[in-house]
C-alpha positions as CSV (number, residue, x, y, z in Angstrom):
1,M,60.4,271.5,108.2
2,E,60.2,271.3,111.7
3,Q,57.8,268.0,111.9
4,M,60.7,266.8,109.3
5,I,63.2,267.5,112.1
6,A,60.8,266.4,115.0
7,G,60.2,263.2,113.2
8,L,64.0,262.6,112.6
9,T,65.2,264.0,115.9
10,S,62.0,261.0,117.6
11,H,63.6,258.7,115.1
12,N,67.3,259.0,116.2
13,M,66.0,259.1,119.6
14,A,64.2,256.0,119.0
15,L,67.6,254.0,117.2
16,K,70.1,255.8,119.9
17,A,67.6,253.4,122.3
18,S,67.6,250.8,120.3
19,N,71.4,250.5,120.5
20,Q,71.6,250.8,123.7
21,K,69.4,248.1,124.2
22,F,71.5,246.3,121.9
23,I,74.8,246.9,123.4
24,S,73.1,245.9,127.2
25,M,72.4,243.0,125.3
26,Q,75.9,242.0,124.0
27,Q,77.3,243.2,127.4
28,A,75.4,240.3,129.0
29,I,76.1,237.7,126.0
30,E,79.9,238.7,126.3
31,T,79.4,238.3,130.1
32,R,78.1,234.9,130.1
33,I,80.7,233.6,127.5
34,L,83.6,234.7,129.6
35,Q,81.3,233.3,132.8
36,N,81.1,229.9,130.7
37,K,84.8,230.2,129.7
38,T,85.8,230.4,133.3
39,E,83.4,227.3,133.9
40,W,84.7,225.7,131.4
41,E,88.0,226.4,131.6
42,T,88.6,225.1,135.4
43,K,86.1,221.4,134.7
44,V,89.0,221.2,131.9
45,D,91.4,221.7,134.3
46,A,90.4,219.7,136.2
47,L,89.3,216.9,134.0
48,E,93.1,216.9,133.2
49,D,94.6,217.1,136.7
50,H,92.1,213.8,137.2
51,L,93.8,212.1,133.9
52,S,96.9,213.3,135.3
53,C,96.5,211.0,138.8
54,E,94.9,208.1,136.9
55,Q,97.9,207.9,134.6
56,V,100.2,208.5,137.7
57,E,98.2,205.5,139.6
58,K,98.6,203.7,135.9
59,E,102.3,203.6,135.9
60,A,102.5,202.7,139.5
61,G,100.8,199.7,139.1
62,F,102.2,199.1,136.0
63,M,106.2,199.3,137.9
64,K,104.4,197.3,140.6
65,M,103.5,194.7,138.4
66,K,107.0,194.3,136.8
67,E,108.8,194.7,139.9
68,L,106.9,191.7,141.5
69,E,107.2,189.5,138.2
70,R,111.2,189.7,138.7
71,L,110.6,189.1,142.6
72,L,108.3,186.2,141.3
73,K,110.6,184.7,138.7
74,L,113.7,185.2,141.2
75,T,111.7,182.6,143.6
76,A,110.6,180.6,140.8
77,E,114.3,180.5,139.7
78,R,115.2,179.9,143.5
79,I,112.9,177.0,144.1
80,V,113.7,175.5,140.8
81,I,117.3,175.3,142.1
82,K,116.3,173.5,145.3
83,H,114.0,171.6,143.4
84,E,117.4,170.3,141.0
85,A,119.1,169.9,144.1
86,R,116.6,167.8,145.8
87,I,116.6,165.7,142.5
88,V,120.4,165.7,142.9
89,Q,120.3,164.5,146.3
90,M,118.3,161.7,145.9
91,E,119.9,160.0,142.9
92,Q,123.0,160.2,144.7
93,M,121.1,158.4,147.8
94,I,119.7,156.0,145.3
95,A,123.4,155.3,143.8
96,G,124.8,154.9,147.3
97,L,122.0,152.6,148.6
98,V,123.0,150.2,145.0
99,E,126.7,150.5,145.8
100,K,126.6,149.4,149.6
101,E,124.0,147.0,148.6
102,A,122.3,147.2,152.1
103,G,119.5,145.6,153.0
104,F,117.9,148.8,154.4
105,I,116.6,151.8,152.6
106,K,116.8,155.2,154.8
107,I,113.0,155.4,153.8
108,K,112.2,158.9,155.3
109,E,115.1,161.2,154.5
110,L,113.5,159.8,150.8
111,E,109.9,160.6,152.0
112,K,110.8,163.8,152.8
113,L,112.7,164.9,149.6
114,V,109.7,163.8,148.1
115,S,107.5,166.0,150.3
116,D,109.7,168.5,149.7
117,T,109.6,168.2,146.3
118,E,105.7,168.1,145.9
119,Q,105.2,171.4,148.5
120,H,108.0,173.1,145.7
121,E,105.6,172.3,143.3
122,A,102.3,173.5,145.1
123,D,104.8,176.9,145.8
124,I,105.2,177.1,142.5
125,K,100.9,176.4,141.4
126,L,100.3,179.1,144.3
127,L,103.2,181.9,142.5
128,I,101.4,181.4,139.3
129,L,98.3,181.8,140.2
130,K,99.4,185.1,142.5
131,Q,101.0,186.5,139.3
132,I,97.8,185.9,137.3
133,E,96.1,187.5,140.6
134,L,98.2,190.5,140.5
135,Q,98.3,190.9,136.2
136,E,94.3,191.0,136.6
137,L,94.5,193.5,139.1
138,A,96.7,195.8,137.7
139,L,94.4,195.8,134.3
140,M,91.8,196.3,136.5
141,T,89.8,199.7,136.9
142,D,89.5,201.6,140.4
143,E,85.7,200.8,140.5
144,D,86.9,197.3,140.0
145,K,89.1,197.4,142.7
146,A,86.6,199.2,144.5
147,K,84.2,196.0,144.1
148,I,86.8,193.2,144.9
149,E,87.5,194.6,148.2
150,R,84.3,195.0,148.9
151,E,83.8,191.3,148.2
152,Q,86.6,190.4,150.3
153,K,85.5,192.8,153.1
154,K,81.9,190.9,153.1
155,A,84.2,187.2,152.5
156,K,85.7,187.9,155.6
157,E,83.0,188.5,157.6
158,E,81.2,185.5,156.5
159,A,84.4,183.7,157.1
160,K,84.0,184.6,161.0
161,E,80.8,183.6,160.8
162,G,81.6,180.6,159.9
163,A,84.1,179.0,161.3
164,G,83.5,175.5,160.7
165,R,83.5,176.7,157.0
166,G,87.3,176.3,157.6
167,E,88.1,173.0,155.9
168,E,85.3,173.8,153.1
169,A,88.0,176.3,152.2
170,K,91.2,174.6,152.4
171,E,89.2,171.1,150.8
172,M,89.1,174.0,147.6
173,K,92.6,175.3,147.7
174,K,94.0,172.4,147.8
175,K,91.2,171.3,144.8
176,I,93.1,174.6,142.7
177,C,96.2,173.5,143.3
178,T,96.0,169.8,142.2
179,S,94.1,171.2,139.1
180,L,97.0,173.6,138.0
């Protein structure tokens, strides 16, 4: 009987030691779970903050694009009004010349009006290009914007190196404007 008691006591002690070992392992696992939970909560908070910032930037970009579109529309309307006024002025001048049956024509004034009209058309084309660029810029990611900034910086450096290339750039700009 004493042997049985001793056997049960040692078995009980072994179970207590094993139980204590499992409790220690459980506590270690719970500690790791709490640490991981804290880390994940921190990461989730950081990602949510980053997402909020991105959303604010996109909304600001969208609002800026809307404002630029509004300004572009106003400018285009002003140019159209000036253009129409010039046309009316040209028509009045032509009518006046016919009525007077005069032998002289105010060529310089007509050339200026035509030149102004052509300039307004070129301005409209440039405004359309600018609007397209602004829309593309608003839809770009931050990485795309950074890439474009690097390319522009590189182009500026190349422009400084090759001052003679300025004429080529003007020619390209003219070609772009006339192709619209």
